[in-house]
C-alpha positions, 0 to 999 in steps of 0.5 A, spaced: 163 106 094 165 109 088 167 115 085 162 120 084 160 121 077 157 128 074 149 127 073 143 126 077 143 120 082 137 116 084 136 112 091 132 106 089 133 102 096 126 100 099 126 106 104 123 102 110 127 095 110 128 092 115 127 098 120 122 104 120 128 109 120 132 108 114 136 113 109 141 113 104 146 119 105 151 121 100 157 123 105 163 127 102 170 124 104 176 130 106 182 127 108 181 123 114 174 125 116 167 125 113 163 132 112 156 130 111 152 133 105 145 132 104 141 125 105 137 121 100 131 119 105 127 116 100 127 111 094 126 115 088 129 122 091 135 124 087 141 128 088 145 133 083 152 132 082 156 138 078 162 139 075 165 146 077 169 151 073 176 148 075 173 141 072 173 138 079 166 135 081 162 139 086 158 135 092 151 137 093 153 142 099 157 147 094 164 144 096 168 143 089 175 140 092 173 133 093 169 128 089 170 122 092 163 119 096 160 114 100 153 113 102 151 110 109 145 106 112 142 110 119 137 104 122 134 103 129 138 108 133 145 106 130 149 110 125 153 105 120 157 108 114 163 104 110 170 105 111 175 111 108 175 110 100 181 105 098 188 108 095 187 106 089 180 109 087 181 107 079 179 100 081 172 102 084 166 101 080 160 107 080 156 106 086 157 099 087 153 094 091 156 093 098 156 089 104 157 090 112 156 087 118 154 089 124 152 086 130 149 079 127 146 081 122 149 082 115 145 087 110 146 087 102 144 093 099 143 095 092 147 101 089 145 108 088 144 108 081 143 114 075 136 117 075 136 114 068 137 107 070 132 108 076 127 110 071 128 104 067 127 100 073 121 103 075 118 102 068 120 095 068 116 094 075 110 098 072 109 093 067 109 087 072 102 090 076 098 085 073 102 079 077 099 077 083 103 080 090 104 073 093 107 070 086 111 077 085 114 077 092 117 069 091 120 071 084 123 078 085 129 079 089 128 085 094 133 091 094 135 089 101 135 082 104 139 080 110 142 073 112 142 072 120 146 067 123 144 062 127 142 064 134 148 062 139 147 060 146 146 066 151 144 071 145 139 075 147 139 080 141 137 075 136 130 072 137 130 067 132 134 065 125 129 067 121 125 073 125 132 077 126 130 083 131 123 082 129 120 080 136 125 084 139 123 090 136 115 088 138 118 087 145 121 094 145 114 097 142 110 094 147 114 096 152 114 103 150 107 103 149 106 101 156 111 106 159 107 111 155 100 109 158 103 109 165 106 116 163 099 118 161 096 115 167 100 119 172 099 125 168 091 123 169 092 122 177 096 128 178 091 132 174 086 129 179 089 131 185 090 138 183 082 138 181 081 135 188 086 141 191 082 146 187 075 144 190 078 144 197 080 152 196 073 153 193 069 150 199 074 154 203 073 161 200 065 159 200 065 158 207 069 165 208 064 168 204 058 165 208 062 168 214 063 174 211 055 175 209 053 173 216 057 178 219 055 184 214 047 182 216 049 182 223 052 189 222 046 191 218 041 189 224 045 193 229 045 199 224 037 198 223 036 197 231 040 204 233 036 208 227 029 205 230 031 206 237 033 214 236 
């Protein structure tokens, strides 16, 4: 958390860590409640913060009244955000790193930095393109890292101290795929049943048509017999 500064800010957090849905949002603080402004959903995306005519900073949604910002992490169906700013805002650093705990995992995210710093970081990363991937992964510090506590007794949320929610997520994915397959199977069974009903209705109509044709032929024979009889 930090006091927002005038200029362009860039999100440099890995967008898909540790879950598929990952976003960083700028959130406007207004007295006791939060007013969301706009989200930075991908690494490298920027947001503009300007100073209004009254000298106060304007948030991206156009509110010039309040200048304190906070960013939140949205991950895997749980929305997390840090608390309200401290009373003494002068002690804040500019978009500092922060840590928070949720359930059993502790996640540390890198800060939202000015675009110039992000560009310099991108340039430094581009100079290491010749380094093998395995070596680079072992030497570099990722933008996000997590430390999972050891597995406790009767703890079904954490599958292992190293894997974290990985196995749980795989199980949820398999269960979701199984449910989708069952849903598709039920849909096909229903379509097959409807098709059988339609075929039965068609056969009944064909039988009615045959009966009507036989009746028409009988009437024609009666008419012909009447004509020739005269």
